[in-house]
C-alpha positions in Angstrom: -65.6 -30.7 102.1 -68.4 -29.1 100.2 -69.5 -27.4 103.4 -66.1 -25.8 104.0 -65.9 -24.6 100.4 -69.3 -23.0 100.5 -68.4 -21.2 103.7 -65.3 -19.6 102.3 -67.0 -18.1 99.2 -69.8 -16.5 101.2 -69.2 -12.9 102.3 -70.8 -11.2 105.2 -73.0 -8.1 104.7 -70.3 -5.9 106.2 -67.7 -7.1 103.7 -70.1 -6.5 100.8 -70.8 -2.9 101.9 -67.1 -2.1 102.4 -66.1 -3.5 99.1 -68.9 -1.6 97.3 -68.0 1.7 99.0 -64.3 1.1 98.3 -65.1 0.4 94.6 -67.1 3.6 94.3 -64.6 5.8 96.2 -61.7 5.5 93.7 -63.7 6.6 90.6 -65.4 9.4 92.6 -62.1 10.7 93.8 -60.7 10.7 90.3 -63.7 12.6 89.0 -63.5 15.1 91.8 -59.8 15.8 91.1 -60.4 16.1 87.3 -63.2 18.7 87.9 -60.9 20.6 90.3 -58.2 20.7 87.6 -60.5 21.9 84.9 -62.0 24.6 87.1 -58.5 25.8 88.1 -57.5 26.0 84.4 -60.6 27.9 83.5 -60.1 30.4 86.3 -56.8 31.4 84.8 -58.5 32.2 81.4 -61.4 34.2 82.6 -61.4 37.5 80.6 -61.8 40.8 82.3 -64.1 42.7 79.9 -63.8 45.9 82.0 -60.1 46.3 81.7 -58.5 48.7 79.1 -56.4 45.9 77.7 -59.4 43.7 77.1 -61.3 46.5 75.4 -58.3 47.3 73.1 -58.0 43.6 72.2 -61.7 43.5 71.4 -61.4 46.6 69.2 -58.4 45.1 67.4 -60.3 41.9 66.7 -63.3 43.6 65.2 -61.6 46.4 63.2 -62.3 46.5 59.5 -59.8 44.8 57.2 -59.6 47.8 54.9 -60.6 51.4 55.0 -62.1 53.5 52.2 -60.6 56.9 51.9 -62.2 59.5 49.6 -59.8 62.1 48.3 -60.6 65.3 46.5 -58.9 65.2 43.1 -58.9 69.0 43.0 -57.3 69.4 46.4 -53.7 70.7 46.3 -51.1 67.9 46.7 -48.9 68.2 49.7 -45.4 66.8 49.1 -44.0 64.7 51.8 -40.6 65.1 53.3 -37.9 62.4 53.0 -38.4 61.1 56.5 -42.2 60.9 56.0 -41.8 58.9 52.8 -39.2 56.6 54.5 -41.5 56.0 57.5 -44.6 55.3 55.3 -43.0 53.3 52.5 -39.3 52.4 52.8 -39.1 51.0 56.4 -40.7 47.7 55.4 -37.5 46.7 53.6 -34.8 49.2 54.5 -35.2 48.9 58.3 -34.5 45.1 58.2 -32.5 44.8 55.0 -35.2 42.5 53.5 -34.6 41.3 49.9 -31.1 42.7 49.9 -32.2 46.3 50.5 -29.4 48.4 52.1 -30.2 48.8 55.8 -31.0 52.3 57.1 -27.9 54.0 58.6 -25.6 51.1 57.6 -22.5 52.8 56.0 -21.3 49.4 54.7 -24.5 48.8 52.9 -24.8 52.3 51.5 -21.1 53.0 50.7 -20.9 51.6 47.2 -24.4 53.0 46.4 -23.5 56.5 47.5 -20.4 56.2 45.3 -22.8 55.8 42.2 -24.1 59.3 42.8 -27.3 60.9 43.8 -28.9 60.9 40.3 -28.3 57.2 39.8 -29.8 56.4 43.2 -32.9 58.5 42.5 -33.2 56.8 39.0 -33.1 53.4 40.6 -35.6 54.3 43.2 -38.0 55.7 40.7 -37.7 52.9 38.1 -37.0 50.1 40.5 -34.0 47.8 40.7 -33.6 44.1 41.5 -36.3 43.2 44.0 -37.2 46.9 44.7 -40.4 47.9 42.9 -40.7 51.3 41.2 -41.2 54.1 43.8 -40.8 51.5 46.6 -44.2 50.1 45.7 -46.2 53.3 46.2 -47.2 54.6 42.8 -48.6 57.7 44.3 -45.2 59.1 45.2 -43.9 61.9 43.1 -40.4 62.0 41.8 -39.5 64.8 44.3 -40.8 62.7 47.2 -38.8 59.6 46.1 -35.7 61.8 45.7 -36.2 63.2 49.2 -36.5 59.7 50.6 -33.3 58.7 48.8 -31.4 61.7 50.2 -32.8 61.1 53.7 -31.7 57.4 53.7 -28.3 58.1 52.0 -27.5 61.0 54.4 -28.3 58.8 57.4 -25.5 56.5 56.1 -23.0 59.3 55.7 -23.8 61.0 52.4 -24.1 64.7 52.0 -26.9 64.9 49.5 -29.3 67.9 49.5 -33.0 67.1 49.5 -34.7 68.7 46.5 -36.9 71.7 47.2 -40.6 71.9 46.4 -41.3 72.6 42.7 -43.6 75.4 43.7 -40.6 77.6 44.8 -39.2 77.8 41.2 -42.3 79.3 39.5 -42.6 81.9 42.3 -39.0 82.9 41.8 -39.3 83.2 38.0 -41.9 86.0 37.9 -39.9 87.9 40.5 -36.7 87.7 38.3 -38.6 88.7 35.2 -40.2 91.7 37.0 -36.8 92.9 38.0 -35.7 92.9 34.4 -32.5 90.9 35.0 -31.2 88.6 32.3 -30.0 86.0 34.8 -31.9 82.7 34.7 -34.0 81.7 37.8 -32.7 79.0 40.1 -34.0 75.7 38.9 -35.5 73.0 41.1 -34.4 69.4 40.4 -36.0 68.1 37.2 -38.5 65.3 37.6 -37.5 62.2 35.7 -40.1 60.0 34.1 
């Protein structure tokens, strides 16, 4: 009985070689498939540094956080039009209606505000109201520029406000009226409120 038991546990050299090869084949196949998967994923993420889109993305990633702009304090100030002020300052809130701001061109949002009158709207825009900071958050805006932006936004919602003229037009008209010797007062530009 001992002889028959010893014969059953002994394997032939062919069986040993086949079992070793079969035992190595499964892990090698798994490793090969994982490497192929990783290479396939990486192939999809290779960047094309020569394309225009890749160059734009690179420039956007390395652009400076802030820019230093030197302005000449003696240079004449150029007043912006209402649309320019709206595009530069007001769109951040009035385009989307953020923080309760009346949406641009929305007659429903602007109706009651237009009813308050142009002067009240300009006063609120200059001084600030509710969540709106004074001058829309841009302290460099003049009263005329703020008034122009108010007229532009209100007119887009159905108002008929006239944008104020540049203050330089009034002093030029005053000497001409004085030279003519007329007693009629010169046309006045809207008064800046402080």
